[in-house]
N, C-alpha and C positions, 0 to 999 in steps of 0.2 A: 492480200497475199503477203506483204512484208511482215505483218504480225505473225503469220503462220511460219514464215521462214525463221524469224527470231525464236519462236517456240521450238521449232525443229532443231535449230542450232544448239539450243540449251539441252535438248534431248540427246543430241550427238555428244556433247561434252559429258553428260551423265553416263552415256553408254561407254565412252572411253574410260571414265573413272571406274565403272563397274568391271571392265576388262582388266584394269590395273589391279583391282582387288582380287580378281580370279587368278591372275598371274602370281600374285603373292601366295595364294593358296597352293600353287604348284611349286613353290620354292624359288620363284624368280621375281625380283622386285625391280621394276623398271623406273628407278629413281630419276634418272636424267629426263626421261619422257614426262614423268609426272611433274617435275620442276618446270619444264617448258610449258606444259599444259596450264599449270597454276599461274605462271607469269604472263601468259599470252592473253591479250584482250578477247581473242576468239579462237575456239577450238577448230573451227572451220578454216580460218586463215592459217593456223599452225599446220593443219593436215595438208593443206594445199602446198605450203612451203616445203614440208618434209617429203612429200610424195614425189615432187619433181626434182629433188636433189639427186645427184648422180650416183652416190654410193648407197648400198643397202645398209641400213642401220643395224648395228649389232643386236638391238632388241628384236627386230624382225627375224633375224637368224636364230636367236635364242628361242623365240616362240615357235619357230618351225621345228627346231630340235625337240621341243616338248610335244610336238604333234598337235598343237592347238592354234593353228593359223587363224581360226575364227575369232581369236582374241586380238588379232593385230589391227592396228589403225586402218590399214589398207582394206582388210576384209569388212570392217565396220563401215567404211566409206561406201563399199559396194553393196551393202544391204539395201534392198529396195526402198525402204523407208527414208534412207539418207541420201540416195542418189541425187535428188533434186537440189541438194546443197552445192553440188560440184559440177563444173563444166565437163563435157565429154573428154577433152584431152587429159584432165586431171584423173578422171576415172580410168582412162586407158593406162596412165602411168601407174595407178594402183594395181591394175590387173597385171601389168608387166612385172612389177616388183614381186608380186605373189608368184608369178610363173618362174621368175629367176630364182627365188629362194627355194621353190619346190625342186628345181633341178640342181640345187646345191651350189649356186654361184656366190 
């Protein structure tokens, strides 16, 4: 199982990078997030840290304004494939953040 988790963690990081590229194609370049991702030893640990922070990141708000929330880190975390990487409270925080940005907070 640990080998499968390591592989899935790598796929998660790849999926985040793919979302960054797609955002660029929409005219939004999430440089700060990309820098954090590149300097973090683990995309999963970075996602856990960011999703439990109290403030909604500007990048999430920007992606929401573009109407492409599926490109957000939170949405990617909630994809069935990646849910096993995160404990339930972290997934609940991701859902909460998406709900908050949908209602414009």
